[in-house]
N, C-alpha and C positions, 0 to 999 in steps of 0.2 A: 606672277604670271603675266604674259604679255597678251593684250587684246589684239585681235586681228580680224580681217574681213575673210570669211570663207563662204563661197557661193552666196554672197550678199547678205549673210547672216552673221552678226557679230558673236564671237565666243566670249562669254562672260566668265565661265568657271569651267575646269576640267579636273576629273580625278580618275586615276586608273587603279584597278584592283587586279592584281595577278593571282590566279588561282589554277595551279598546275599548268596544264597545256593551253589553258584559256586566259585571256585578259579581257576585263570588262571595263569599259569607258562610260563615264557618266559626264556628259557635256551639257551645260546650260548655255542656251544661245537666245539672242534677241533678234527679232525681225526688224525690218526697217521702221515699222510703226512702233517700236519698243514694247512688243509683246513678248513674253518669255516662254520658252519651251525646253523639254529635256530630251536628249537623245541618249539612248542606252545601246551601246554597241558591244557585242560579243565578237571577239577576234580569236580565231583558232589557227595554229600553224598546221599546214597539211604538207607532208613530204610526198614528193613525186617519185616515180621509180628510178630516175636518173640521180637521185640524191638531193636535187634542188628543193626548194619549198616555196609555198605561197601561202598567203593569209585568206582564210574565208571569213567573211564578216557578215553578221546579221545585226540589223538595226531596228530599233523601236523608237518611234517618236511620240512623245507624251506631252500633251498640251496642258497648260496651266488649269483649265476648267476640269481636268480629270485627276489632278494630282491627289486630291484627298481620297477619292474612290479607289485609286490605284494603290496608294499608301495603305489603306484599310484592307484592301483584299490581299496585298502582299503580306502584312502583318498577320492576317487570319491564316494565310497558307503556311507561314513560318510556325505558328502556334500548332496547327494540325500536324506538321511534320514532327515537332517535338513530342506532341501527345501520342502520335503513333509509334515513335521510338521508345518512349517510356512503357507503352503497353507491350511492345515486343520484348523489352528487357524483362518486365514483370513476368510475362508468360514464360520466357526462358528460365528464369530464376524459379518459378513455381514448378516447372517440370523437373529441374535439377533437385529441388527440395523433395518432391513427390518420389523420386527414385530412392532417396536415402531413408525416407520415412516408411516405405512399403516393404520393410525387411520383415520376414516372418521367422521367428526364433525356432519354430518346429523344423524349418529347413535347414537350420545349422546343425541339427542333430546331435 
């Protein structure tokens, strides 16, 4: 990857993640004082009525003093999503199981 100056901030590392209609960019940059920060950009293609399109972008700036807190919070959020998904799957499985175990042989006549 080639280093370049962009708005007086040097790009050190860049990674793109394509996810359906969205692309997420993770860019590590350096300030003139050699301090590092991360920008996370969500880019989504939006179609206009005439068939043309434009990209809508949302950007988050994350500074090095917040990396650990951000990483911990993101990890906790991922774990919560996984736990909620497992809970939903278990509840769904339990409901299906109850339907099959609540058979009354008297009703079969």
